[in-house]
N, C-alpha and C positions, 0 to 999 in steps of 0.2 A: 267132377267137372273135367271136361275134355280140354286139353291144352295142345295147341299146335306149335311146336318149336319153330323158331325163325331160321332162315337160311344161314349157312355158315359164315358168309362174308359179312352180313349185318352184325352177327354176334362178335366176330373179330373186331369190327369197327367199334362196337359197343365196349369191348374190353379195352381197346386203345383209349377211349374216352375215360373210362374208369381209372385206368392206370395213370393217365395224364392228370386227372384231378388229384389223385393221391400224391403223385410226384410233385405237383405244383404246391400242394399244402406242405409236404415235407421239405421241399426246397425252400419255400418261403420262410419256414421256421429257421432253417439254416442261415439264410441271408440276414434275417432280423437279429438272430442270436449273435452273429458276427458284428453287426452294426451297433448293437446295444451291449457288446462286450460280455456275452455269455460264452460258455464252452460249446462251440459249434458241434463237435463230435458227440458230446454227451446229450445235448438237446435233440439232435437229429436221431440218435439211437432211441431215446425215450419216446419221441413222437412216432417213430416208425413202429415200435413195439405196440404202442397204443392203437395205431391204425390196424395192425395185424390182428390184435385182439378184437377190435370192433368188427372187422370184416369176418372174423372167425365166429363171432356170435351169430351173425345172420346166416352164415354158411351152415352152422350146426342146426339151426332151426329149419332151414330149407331142406337139408339133407335128411334129417330125421322125420320130416313131414309133420312136425308139431303144429305149424301154422295152418296147414291144409286140413288137418284132422279137427282142429278147433278154431276155425276162422273167426268165430265170435265167442268170447271176447279176445282170444289170444292175439290174432292178427292186428286187431284194433289197438290192443295194449302195446304191441311192438311198434306200431306207428307212433304212438305217443312217446315211447322211449326214444325213438329216432329224433323226434322234435326236441325233447328235453336234452338229449346229449348234444344236439346241434347248438342249442342255447348255452349249454355248459361250456362247450369248446369256445364259443364266441366271447363268453364272459370270464374265461379262465386266463391265467397268466399268458398263455400262448396267444389267445385272442387279443389281449392288450398289446402284446409285442407286435403283432401283425398290424394292428391299427396305428401304432406309433411309428413302426419301422418301415412300412411300405408306402409308396406313393398312392395317390388316389387313382392314377392311371392303372397301376398294377392291380389294385383291388377291383376296379371296374372290369378290366380285361379278364380277370378270373371268371367272371360270370359268362364269358363268351362260350364256355363249354356247352351252354344250353342250346346253342344253335345247331351244332352237329348232333347233339343228343336228340333233339326234336326231329331232325331228318331221319334218324334211325327209328324213332318211335313211329313215324309215318310209314316207313318200310315194314315195320312189324304189323301195323294195322292192315297194310295191303296184303300181307301174308296170312292174316287171320290169327296172329299171335296175341293181339290185343284189340280192344274196341276202338272204332274211329272217334269216339267221344274224347279220347286222349290226344287227338291231333288237332291241327288248325282247321280241319274240315268239320270238326265237332265243336267242343267247348273249351279246348285247351290252346291258348295262344302264347305259350311260354317261349316259342321261337322268337317272338318279338323282343323279349328280354335279351336273348343271345345276340340278335342282330344289333340292337341298341348298344350293347356292351362293346362290340367290335367297332362301332361307329364313334361312340363317345370316348373310349379309352385314350386315343391319341391326344385329345384336347382336354382331358379331365383335370389335369393339374392347373390349368389356367381358368377354370370356371367351376367354382363350387356350386353355383346355382344349377348348372346343367347336371352335375353329379347328383345333387339332391333330387332333381326331377327323375333322372334315371333310376335312382335308388327307390323312390316311391313307386314308380311304374313297375319295376322289377319285383318289389315286395307284393304288390297287388296281383301280378301275374303268377307269382309263386303260390300265393294263398289260393288263387283260383285253380291252379293245377292240382294242388293237394285236395281241394274240394271235389273236383271232377274225378280224381283218382279214387277217392273214398266212395263216391256215388256210382262209380263204374265197377266196383269190387263185388264180391259175393255176399257182402254183409246184408242182413235181413232188411234194412231200410234203404238199400241202394236202388238205383234205377233198374228196370226190367229190360236188360239188353243182352245181346249175345254177339261175340264172346265176352265173357266177364274178364275183368282185369285180375289175373292171377299170377303175375310175374313174381310176386313175393314168395310164392310157394315152390319156385323152381330155380335151379342153378343153371347158369350164372346170372339169370335175370333178376334175382333178388337184390343184386347190387344197385339197382336203380334207387331203391329206398335209402339205404344207409350211406351211399356215396353221392349220388346226384341230387336227391332231394335234400339230404343233410347238408351238403356243401353249399347249395343255393341259399338255404336258410342261414347257416352260419356266416356265409359270405356277406349277406346283406346286413346282418347285425354288426359285423366287424366294420363294414363300410360306414354304417351309421355312426359308430364310435369314432372312426377316423375323421369324419366330417365335423363332429363335435370337438374333437381334440385339436384339429388343425385350424389355425387362425387365418 
């Protein structure tokens, strides 16, 4: 499969989003650890190592071309691993702490990273790096979730009903984005389009899956827990 790398500036902006998402997660763990009287340094170190190991797994698979050599079922299996790990993080002790220790505004604002990410995705489609099906000109409207997060976050603490609506819309858009991603991939049952979505097979583009997709999923589960916890 032919892959057209994106321009350098868009890749730098992408890496800024990825680093920002990771730092927000690590920083949030530090904040809630202090609020809930855990050892901040120990918890931040632990979660930083977990993030490095998680990113290292994807990097190893991309660098060794394991996913591109066996896209089916290896790449599909990796996708399910990402989903499972996202749910594991959300239901872990860290997920519980984030749901209890962060405000609804902070949890909603976290999803705002999807706005710049979708702008980058559109630029990649323009450059032929990925199909237009993954943009708002195709079937992926995830940019709406990012915009809504930035709009709703400032008033989220005063309206649980509004946060519930945002959360539901965001979950639906995330599920749709995942579906469109799978159907735009080289999997045998996917749509017959060009170029195919092969970001997962190349560095640093593979980070979309374990960081951006994983963070959106985990973030919505944690936000749901927070809505149920907070009276």
